[in-house]
Every structure is written in structure tokens, then in C-alpha cells.
N, C-alpha and C positions, 0 to 999 in steps of 0.2 A: 358613596351613592349605592354601590352594588349590595351593601349590607341591608338595604331595604327589602331585597328579595322580590318575589312576584307581587305585582301591584294590581289591585282592582280599581276600576273606574266607576264611580257612582254619581248619580245626579245630585247636585246641591239641593238642600232643603228649599222649599218653595219661596220662603221669605227672602232668600239670598240669591235667587236666580237672576237678579238684575246684574250680578257680578259677571265679569267677563275674563276668563272662561267660567262657565257655570257647572263645573264638574269638580269632584273631590277624588284625590288619589289616596288610597288606603292600602297598606301592606297587610300581610297575613296575620300579624299580631295586633292589628287594629290601629296602628300608628298612621296618622295623616301627614301628608306632605304639606307643611305650612311654615311660614317664616317665623323665626324666634323673635320674641318681643324686643330685644336690644336692636336687632336689625330693622325692625319696623319703624323705629324712631328716626331712621335716616331719610324716610320719605314724608313729604308734607301731608299726604292723605293716608299715611299710616299703614295698618296691617293689610287692608284689602289690596293695595297696590303691590306690596312686597309678596303677598301670597300669590298674586297673579303671575308675577315675574318668576317665582320659584316653581310654580306648577308648570308653566310653559317650558321652563328650562329642563325640568325632569322629563316631561312628556316628550320633548323633542329629542331626547337621547335614548328613548325606549325602542324596543322591538315588540311588535304585536305577536302574541302566541295564542294557540288554541289548546286548552287543556280540558281534562274531564270535567272540571268545575266551570268551564266557560272561557271566554276571551280574557286574557290578562296581558299586562305589560311586564317586560323584563328589561333590566338595564344591562346591556352588553357592551363590549368594546366597540367603539364607532367603526363603521365600515370605511368611512373616509374621514379620519381624524383631522386632516388638514383643512376641512371645510367647516364653517360655522353652521349651527343648526338652522339659521335663517335661510340658508340655501335650499332647504327642503320644507319650506312653509309657503302656503298660499295665504295672502292677506286680504281682508275685506273690511270696509268701513261700516258694514252692517252687522257683522257677527265676529266672534272670536276667530283665532287662526285655524286654518286647516293644515294638519300635520301630514306630510308625506313621510311615512315611517317604514323601516324595513318590516316586512311580514315574514314570519318563520316559514319553513319549507312546506308545511302542510297547508298553508294559506296562499301559496304562490299564484294560484289562478284567481284569487279573490281581489276585486278592486277596492272594496271597503267593507268594514265590519260595523254592525249596529252597535253604537256606543254613545253615551253622553259626551264623550270627547271625540270630535270629528277627526277622522284620519283616512288616508288612502294608502294603498300599497306602493311604496317607492319603486319596487322592482317590476311593477306591471308596465308594459309598453305604453299604455294609454297615459299613465301618470308621468312617465318619463317625458313624453312629448308635451304634456301640459306644463311641466316644470320648465322645459326649454322654451316654451312659448309665452311665458308670463309677461315679458316686457316688450313684446314686439309692437311696433306702431301700426302695422297693417297686417294682422294675422289672416291666414287663409280661412276658408270655411271650416276645414278640418281642425286647424289650431284653435279657432274660436269654439268649436264644438267640444273638443276635449277639455278646454279651459272651463267651460260651463259644466261639463259632465262630472268632473271631480267633485264639485260642490253638490251636484244633484245626487250622486251615488252615496255621499256621506251624510245626506240629510235624512234624519229619522222619519220624516214625513213620506219619503219616497216609497217605502214598503207599503204604506197605506194606499198610496196612489196606485201602485201596481196591483194590489189585491182587491181594491174596490174602485174600479174605473168609473168615472163620472162622465156625463154627457158634455159638461163644460169644464174647462181648465183655465189656469192662470196664464198670464202673459209669458212668464219665464219658460214654462214647459212648452208653450206654443212656439216660442222662438227656437228652443232646442230641437223641436220636431222639424221646423223649417230648415235649420242648419243641417240636420241629418239628411234631409231630402235633397239639399243642394250639393252634397258631396258626391264626387265621382268615385264610388267605392271600388270600382274595378282597378283604379290606379293606386289604391291604398293597401299597405301591407296587411296580410291576413290577420296578424296578431293584434291589429287595431280594430277589427270588425266586432260588432255585437254577435252574440249576447255578452253582456258584462255581468259578473257575478257579485252579489252582495250577501254577506253572511248575517243572518238574523240572530237576535238575542237567544233564541231557542236552538240554535245550531243548524237551522234550515238554510239552504242556499236558494236564493231567489234570483231569477234571471231578469235583466233589463235588456229587452231584445228589440230587433228591428220593427216588429209589429207595434210595440209600445210607442216608438218614435213616430211611426206613420199615423197611429191613432191620435197622438198629440198634435201633429201637423194638421189633421183633418177636423179636430174637435172644435166646437164653438167656444169662443173666448168668453171667460167670466171676468168682467172688469173689476169685480170686488175681491178676487183672490190675489 
């Protein structure tokens, strides 16, 4: 696996974006991570299914790094080899998995990086709490907030929402705004407080701050979003 070298994440061609996950992993020689034909015969639905399994396996073992050429994945020795990759994934019935990956030291303050492959920083306190809160039957407002926030921070639409505020918003962001407002932040550890940092594709760091959550809580609901 390590022979792949640094890996770029690109968006799948438009005709194939119904696939899940809808990203392509390509190394510096142009080789794509894909299942070999003999292996594809093992699955009833063939290549698309095996490609999905292989891409998710490779992605889940990667470290997110920031280079002069942009954000890339590197396959490194696992930090906790005794744990399966699924221990560091958030699942959703509406989208592909959200990977909680190690981010390299220069990205230690970043919650998420803009990428066709959704990921969050496994080392960030917010993500650690979200991982620990995944299967709770009765999460607190804070636990529910961070559980929603990891999906929000890794959504490529979020940067547009932050840069181009609208007078109306969708139900999801409205709910996150209300959760933020309901939390007693004086009793919450400082390293869990906003602002939360997102790295854009052009290398710009964008803040998701308290004012954004307050604006969402106060905004008029757009039932169509």
C-alpha cells in the first residue's frame, strides 16, 4: 500500500457521481485506486462494489497532509493498529462515510479540509467527542451538537454558506444553531469552543464561529432547502 506514495483526491466524473463514495484516489504517477478485474467477479454487482470497498479501505488508512501542491493523503503506519478503521468512521444512510483521519502536524488546528472525500481531523477535541458520542441513546445538547458539526464542517456547501449568508436557511443548520444556543458554554472545555477552522481548496482558512451559529438560530426557515 505504501508504494502508492502521496495520493490526490479528485471528484468522480459527473456521469458516475451516483456511486458512493463519489471520489477518485490517484497517485503521483496517475495510477488510480481500483479493484482488479479478477477480484470484481467475487461480487454480484461487480466492479462498482469492489471499487467502493477498496477506496474506503485505502482512505481509512490515510493521513491527511498539506503540501505545496495542496492537500494530499499519505499511507502511514496506523496510530492504533489494534483498532479497525470502522472505529474512526461516521456512517450515514444519506451519503458516503465520513472519515475521521489523522491530520499531519501543520493541520492540527483544522477540523476539516475541503475535499471530494469527506474527512475530519481525528486529533481535534471536537471530533474525539463526536466519535465517543456516536451510539449514545440520550446524547446531551453538546454531544448532539458535535455529532452534527462534524458533518457540517466536512460538507463542501458549508464554505458557500459562510461566505454568502442568506436571509433564510435549511432545517439542518437551524437545528445546529439552536443546539449551539442551548449549550452552557461556560461549563464546556475551552478547546471545544468555536471558532472551528476549515481549510479551503485554495489554502485559505475559514472560521465557523459563534456568530454563524447565532445567525442560523435567528434566521428564517426555508422549507425548500
